[in-house]
DOMI-925338 format. One record per residue: z, x, y of N, C-alpha, C in turn. Coordinates in steps of 0.02 Angstrom, whole numbers, plus 50000, padded with zeros to 5 digits. Each point is the difference from the previous one (the first is absolute). Layout:
BEGIN
n_zz,n_xx,n_yy,ca_zz,ca_xx,ca_yy,c_zz,c_xx,c_yy
Z,X,Y,Z,X,Y,Z,X,Y
...
//
This chain:
BEGIN
n_zz,n_xx,n_yy,ca_zz,ca_xx,ca_yy,c_zz,c_xx,c_yy
50001,50041,49939,49996,49962,50060,50003,50037,50061
49967,49977,50056,50006,50037,50060,50057,49988,50039
50023,50053,50033,50052,50001,50049,49967,49989,50077
50036,49967,50043,49979,50005,50060,49995,50071,50030
50027,50047,49970,49991,50061,50031,49927,50029,49990
49970,49973,49943,49932,50023,49982,49956,49986,50062
50020,49962,50042,49949,49973,50056,50012,50031,50059
50036,50062,50003,50018,50044,50056,49960,50056,49983
49977,50033,50067,49971,50065,50005,50039,50051,49978
49970,50069,49969,50031,50045,49988,49978,50055,50032
49940,50004,50041,49967,50050,50029,49997,49979,50077
49981,50057,50040,49984,49982,50067,49936,49950,50005
49999,49962,50051,49936,49967,50018,49932,50034,49994
49959,49972,49961,49928,50030,49989,49961,49944,49964
49927,50010,50016,49965,49953,49985,49985,49973,49936
50010,50062,49946,49990,49991,49930,50062,49944,49968
50055,50020,50027,50062,49965,49976,49992,49917,50020
49969,50001,50067,49999,49929,50021,49941,49957,49961
49952,50041,49978,49943,49967,49960,50034,49988,49933
50041,50040,49971,50032,49989,49939,50051,49944,49991
50014,49965,50053,50029,49939,49997,49968,49948,49960
49933,50005,49998,49964,49962,49960,49959,50042,49948
50042,50053,49977,49959,50039,49943,49975,49966,49942
49935,50012,49987,49964,49964,49950,49973,49936,50009
50011,49974,50054,49966,49938,50027,49951,50004,50043
49987,50059,50039,49941,50008,50043,49931,50006,49967
49958,49948,50033,49928,50010,49980,49967,50042,50043
50013,50007,50064,49971,50038,50041,49999,50081,49996
49948,50029,49998,50011,50072,50011,50012,50018,50087
50066,50025,50011,50015,49996,50062,49975,50071,50037
49986,49998,50047,49972,50069,50040,50066,50045,50002
49974,50065,50013,50048,50055,50012,50032,50024,49931
49962,49997,49941,50015,50022,49944,50063,49978,49963
50030,49933,50019,50045,49983,49973,49997,49973,49931
50052,49997,49962,49994,49984,49931,49999,49914,49995
49957,49972,49994,49995,49927,50010,49963,49955,49950
49950,49969,50015,49951,49965,49948,49941,50044,49984
49948,49957,49988,49929,50028,49977,49956,49971,50031
49994,49940,50037,49953,49965,50029,49978,50029,50064
49955,50006,50017,49969,50029,50068,50000,49949,50054
50048,49964,50013,50003,49940,50054,50011,50027,50065
50009,50058,50021,50007,50016,50060,49930,50035,50028
49951,49992,49953,49929,50024,50019,49975,49955,50053
49965,50012,50056,49985,49963,50050,49929,49967,49995
49961,50021,49948,49941,49980,49999,49982,49921,50014
50038,49969,49966,49981,49918,50021,50013,49988,50077
50054,50029,50017,50015,49978,50082,49944,50040,50042
49972,50053,49970,49955,50021,50046,49938,49961,49989
49985,49971,49954,49926,49957,49992,50018,49936,50046
50053,49977,49996,50017,49933,50047,50011,50019,50069
50020,50071,50011,49994,50019,50083,49935,50010,50022
49955,50017,49958,49927,50007,50017,49970,49930,50024
50033,49947,49980,49973,49939,50018,50045,49956,50052
50065,50020,49993,50049,49967,50043,50024,50037,50062
49993,50067,49993,50028,50048,50049,50071,49979,50012
50044,50023,49954,50071,49988,49993,50043,50029,50054
49972,50053,50029,50051,50038,50052,50011,49938,50053
50061,50004,50022,50020,49958,50054,50009,49925,49977
49996,49991,49943,50001,49918,49965,50069,49988,49978
50009,49947,49995,50062,49962,49971,49980,49977,49928
50042,50029,49955,49976,49990,49916,50066,49957,49970
49977,49943,49962,50045,49981,49948,49984,50008,49937
50045,50052,49959,49995,50015,49944,50034,49959,49936
49960,49969,49960,50036,49960,49953,50015,50050,49930
50059,49994,49984,50009,50041,49937,49996,50074,50006
50040,50030,50043,49987,50077,50010,50022,50048,49933
50039,49961,49956,50016,50038,49942,50045,50059,49999
49977,50054,50022,50042,50064,50016,49970,50032,50057
49970,49961,50043,49990,50029,50066,49938,50051,50017
49961,50004,49946,49941,50048,50001,49953,49978,50051
49976,49936,50006,49951,49982,50036,50041,49992,50081
50053,49985,49997,50036,50006,50075,49996,50063,50017
50008,50050,49968,50004,50073,50026,49924,50004,50025
49942,49982,49969,49942,50020,50017,49982,49964,50058
50015,49931,50007,49989,49958,50058,50037,50026,50067
50065,50034,49982,50019,50032,50072,49967,50066,50012
49978,50034,49945,49971,50063,50016,49938,49991,50032
49959,49942,49986,49943,49993,50030,49999,49958,50068
50051,49987,50028,50018,49984,50065,50026,49926,50008
50008,49957,49956,50019,49934,50006,50067,49996,50051
50000,49963,50051,50048,49999,50047,50064,49964,49963
49995,49945,49965,50055,49977,49963,49981,49976,49928
50045,50011,49953,49986,49986,49931,50060,49950,49974
49992,49936,49994,50047,49961,49971,49986,49998,49920
50037,50015,49968,50000,50001,49926,50046,49966,49964
49976,49946,49961,50041,49957,49971,50000,50007,49918
50067,50017,49978,50008,50024,49919,50041,49951,49985
49978,49965,49929,50044,49958,49961,50040,50022,49950
49983,50055,49975,50041,50039,49949,50055,50044,50028
50064,49983,49982,50049,50034,50036,50008,50075,49994
49988,50019,49933,50005,50066,49993,49931,50046,50028
49944,49956,50006,49944,50039,50042,50013,50002,50069
50032,49950,50020,50028,49990,50072,50045,50059,50021
50048,50016,49961,50041,50058,50005,49965,50067,50002
49947,50008,49957,49967,50056,49988,49954,50015,50064
49977,49941,50033,49958,49998,50065,50053,50027,50057
50061,49984,49993,50040,50020,50050,50014,50087,49996
50005,50021,49932,49997,50067,49986,49941,50040,50040
49941,49974,49988,49935,50029,50017,50003,49999,50065
50030,49936,50043,49987,50002,50077,50049,50063,50017
50063,50013,49979,50048,50047,50031,49968,50061,49984
49977,50016,49932,49960,50068,49984,49950,50026,50044
49951,49960,50022,49947,50004,50024,49984,49977,50077
50066,49971,50024,49995,49986,50066,49954,49941,50025
50001,49945,49960,49960,49940,50020,50025,49964,50057
50002,50024,50053,50032,49973,50055,49957,49934,50024
49941,49997,49985,49965,49944,50018,49998,49943,49950
50035,50008,49942,49998,49949,49950,50069,49961,49993
49994,49936,49991,50055,49951,49993,49998,49971,49931
50043,50025,49957,49998,49977,49932,50047,49937,50000
49978,49942,49973,50039,49934,49993,50002,49987,49929
50060,49979,49981,50004,49979,49925,49998,49915,49993
49951,49979,49964,49993,49930,49989,49935,49980,49971
49988,49939,49997,49938,49974,49962,49943,49995,50056
49950,50035,49991,49945,50012,50065,49962,49929,49996
50004,49961,49957,49959,49927,49999,50045,49956,50047
50074,50001,49989,50037,49968,50044,49998,50021,50071
49999,50073,50002,49987,50036,50069,49942,49965,50039
49939,50003,49961,49942,49980,50029,50011,49920,50019
50029,49968,49957,50006,49917,50016,50047,49997,50062
50052,50044,50012,50044,49972,50064,49988,50042,50061
49973,50058,49991,49990,50045,50066,49946,49969,50047
50020,50004,50060,49947,49983,50060,49974,50057,50015
50003,50057,49977,49968,50067,50019,49928,50003,49981
49956,50023,50035,49936,50034,49978,49987,50063,50008
49957,50033,49963,49998,50069,49988,49915,50010,50001
49996,50069,50029,49928,50022,50009,49974,50009,49921
50030,50018,49958,49975,50017,49933,50057,49978,49949
49981,49972,49947,50041,49996,49938,49983,50034,49948
50043,50041,49971,49978,50038,49940,50034,49971,49935
49962,49976,49954,50025,49979,49935,49972,50033,49938
50031,50058,49995,49976,50044,49943,50045,50000,49934
49963,49976,49949,50044,49993,49941,50037,49939,49992
49987,49952,50035,50041,49942,49992,49963,49937,49991
49937,49993,49999,49970,49926,49987,50002,49982,49927
49996,50038,49953,50002,49998,49939,50063,49988,49968
50062,50009,50044,50065,49985,49976,50019,49924,50031
49956,49971,50023,50019,49929,50031,49990,49949,49948
50039,49946,50005,49994,49935,49961,49956,49957,50038
49991,50012,50064,49957,49960,50035,49951,50047,50052
49959,50028,49971,49960,50055,50036,49958,49970,50052
49982,49948,49994,49949,49972,50052,50044,49974,50062
50060,49985,49985,50056,49980,50063,50010,50068,50038
50016,50056,49972,50006,50061,50030,49944,50022,50041
49941,49991,49978,49938,50018,50040,50001,49952,50061
50011,49938,49988,50000,49953,50058,50064,50020,50047
50054,50021,49984,50056,50013,50042,49979,50069,50034
49972,50050,49972,49988,50051,50039,49947,49983,50055
49941,49967,49990,49965,49978,50056,50029,49971,50052
50061,49958,49985,50037,49961,50058,50027,50055,50048
50006,50065,49978,50039,50043,50039,49961,50055,50032
49930,50002,49981,49961,50060,50027,49930,49988,49994
49960,50033,50031,49930,49989,49991,49960,50063,49959
50047,50052,49973,49980,50044,49968,50044,50026,49947
49981,49997,49936,50047,50020,49939,49964,50052,49951
50039,50039,49965,49975,50041,49960,50035,49979,49926
49969,49994,49948,50029,49982,49943,49970,50050,49949
50047,50027,49959,49977,50037,49934,50031,49957,49943
49959,49987,49952,50027,49955,49943,49957,50008,49937
50039,49982,49948,49966,49993,49934,49963,49931,49995
49948,49992,49960,49975,49924,49990,49979,49993,49921
49992,49934,49985,49989,49994,49936,49931,49998,49982
49974,50038,49951,49946,50006,49968,50014,50010,49924
49989,49947,49948,50017,50009,49943,49971,50057,49966
49941,50010,50012,49960,50050,49955,50027,50068,50024
50012,50020,50065,50028,50060,50027,50072,50013,49966
50039,49948,50011,50063,49997,49974,50010,50009,49920
49957,49973,49965,50002,50017,49932,49986,50075,49984
49948,50024,50031,49989,50072,49988,50059,50043,50022
50035,49980,50060,50060,50049,50026,50063,49980,49956
50020,49949,49988,50060,49988,49971,49987,49992,49925
49951,49983,49969,49995,49998,49930,50040,49947,49975
50039,50011,49944,50031,49958,49969,50057,49959,50043
50021,50039,50055,50050,49970,50048,49974,49937,50035
49938,49999,50006,49967,49940,50036,50030,49930,49994
49996,49991,49924,50021,49926,49994,50076,49992,50008
50038,50047,49997,50062,50004,50012,50019,49992,50076
49965,50031,50042,50008,50001,50070,49977,49931,50041
49947,49986,49965,49960,49938,50049,49994,49935,49962
50023,49948,50041,49981,49934,49967,49942,49970,50017
49982,49940,49974,49937,49970,49999,49994,49976,50085
49933,49977,50014,49983,49981,50058,50033,49941,50032
50006,49992,50061,50034,49939,50022,49966,49987,50068
50004,49948,50033,49964,49969,50058,50053,50005,50058
49987,50021,50053,50047,49997,50055,49960,49976,50061
50034,49980,50053,49968,49966,50064,50040,50024,50053
49974,50024,50048,50040,50014,50071,49951,49992,50059
50013,49960,50054,49969,49999,50056,49926,49981,49984
50000,49951,49955,49925,49978,49990,49960,50032,49955
50034,50058,49974,49956,50040,49958,50021,50007,49927
49965,49984,49950,50021,50000,49930,49960,50062,49962
50041,50027,49955,49970,50048,49968,50050,50015,49936
49973,50047,49958,50039,50011,49937,50050,50061,50010
50059,49997,49969,50044,50055,49999,50029,50002,49928
50022,50067,49992,50019,50024,49933,50077,50024,50001
50047,49965,49969,50066,50034,49999,50009,50068,49977
50044,50036,50017,50005,50078,49983,50074,49999,49990
50023,50027,49945,50071,50001,49976,50032,50066,50010
50054,50017,50022,50027,50056,50004,50034,50030,49938
50030,49951,49963,50037,50004,49936,50045,50054,50006
49997,50048,49948,50057,50049,50009,50012,50049,50053
49938,50000,50049,50000,50044,50051,50060,49985,50048
50019,49927,50005,50057,49983,50028,50065,50032,49988
50003,50036,49940,50062,50030,49984,50001,50075,50034
49951,50028,50030,49995,50069,50022,50025,49996,50065
50047,50060,50020,50028,50007,50065,49948,50008,50053
49941,50029,49982,49951,50017,50041,49946,49947,50000
50023,49937,49982,49955,49935,50007,49976,49995,50067
49932,49991,50013,49978,49995,50070,49953,49933,50000
50024,49954,49976,49957,49928,49992,50027,49953,50054
49980,49945,49985,50022,49936,50038,50071,49976,49989
50019,49943,50021,50068,49974,50003,50000,49935,49948
49956,50002,49958,49995,49946,49943,49979,50038,49938
50011,49975,49935,49977,50020,49939,49925,50015,49996
49966,49966,50031,49926,50007,50000,49958,49986,50074
49940,50015,49998,49965,49988,50060,49934,49971,49985
49961,49992,50045,49928,49970,49993,49944,50050,50029
49963,50017,49965,49939,50037,50010,49942,49964,50020
49965,50018,50044,49932,49969,50028,49943,50054,49992
49930,49974,49987,49960,50038,50000,49975,50026,50052
49962,50055,50006,49969,50036,50054,49956,49954,50047
49965,49956,49978,49958,49954,50028,50048,49950,50034
50046,49974,49974,50054,49949,50033,50037,50025,50056
50021,50064,49987,50040,50030,50051,49959,50004,50072
49935,50016,49993,49961,50021,50059,49973,49931,50017
49978,49958,49962,49979,49927,50022,50057,49964,50030
50070,50008,49984,50047,49963,50029,50018,50040,50073
49993,50057,50006,50010,50029,50067,49951,49972,50053
49936,49989,49970,49943,49977,50045,50017,49927,50014
50023,49961,49951,50007,49939,50004,50061,49979,50055
50053,50046,49997,50042,49991,50064,49989,50021,50061
49941,50041,50011,49972,50011,50065,49992,50080,50019
50007,50045,49944,49994,50067,50020,49922,50006,49996
49970,50030,50053,49933,50003,50014,49967,50068,49981
50038,50052,49995,49978,50060,49970,50039,50027,49949
49972,50013,49943,50038,50017,49933,49962,50063,49975
50037,50056,50006,49979,50062,49968,50041,50012,49938
49969,50037,49958,50037,50022,49932,49985,50074,50000
50048,50037,49958,49992,50071,49989,50053,50013,49943
49994,50069,49972,50056,50014,49952,49993,49964,49935
49930,49988,49985,49992,49961,49935,50021,50033,49940
50036,49975,49957,50032,50033,49934,49996,49958,49950
49946,49973,49963,49997,49947,49949,50036,50015,49946
50017,50074,49984,50041,50010,49932,50059,50036,50020
50037,49978,50054,50064,50024,50022,50053,49982,49943
50052,50049,49980,50021,49989,49939,50045,49940,50001
50020,49969,50055,50035,49933,49993,49958,49944,50023
49933,50013,49998,49948,49943,50010,49953,50019,50054
49944,49958,50005,49954,50021,50053,50033,49984,50079
49983,50039,50038,50029,50000,50076,49954,50026,50052
50012,49969,50061,49955,50026,50052,50044,49982,50065
49968,50027,50052,50026,49994,50071,49964,49955,50038
50024,49962,50043,49976,49950,50046,50026,50017,50073
49950,50000,50045,50018,49983,50079,49959,49939,50017
50044,49958,50019,49978,49937,50023,50022,49988,50075
49959,49973,50036,50014,49989,50079,49956,49937,50028
50019,49979,50053,49964,49947,50034,50003,50017,50078
49946,49972,50029,50001,50014,50072,50002,49949,50051
//
């Protein structure tokens, strides 16, 4: 059994011991040679692409699901004036606070809570909304896209999407365990198919980085783009296509209206 003394530091303050509060739970490979995770989530290439279209410097940004602060780090470095980042996983939120302190993210405000509820209740508008790695974790993905448009005229989205053939190649025997059968959904006058995705035993892992329910709904690539056009985005660019990503086909979207 752990003693409360186990939660006290035994060395002088240093970055590695701070990161080690969540030892074994980090997904991100943190800058500066720190022993952390493995995923290159502090890489700015997605932010750089969206910047080429949105000119992020000097803009206010709302970030949905910052996870461990990697994109927040990139957005500050590229010149965003303010970044409001809403994280619903309590352990991920605390890791974001560690990243904020270690890397001086003075223009980032991390908030703990459900970002769907935030979008439903806030009256604030933002120059840009970043929704990287969250759409495929939603139980109501069309609702999220509609709420995003309520608060901005420019958004960046990175997401997985449903394509049975590609998923069967990538996931093999795990496909039938991970995904359920087709169902029909409707939102804002748009009807399409969606596919339940189940987290299963991933929910038992401390580094779990999914949604706030045991399952989510995945949309097809076509319906994601069609719904964005349906709700009024007039220019939609795509990039970063990876049909055989290890977790399912994925791509980046920059949507805006004028």
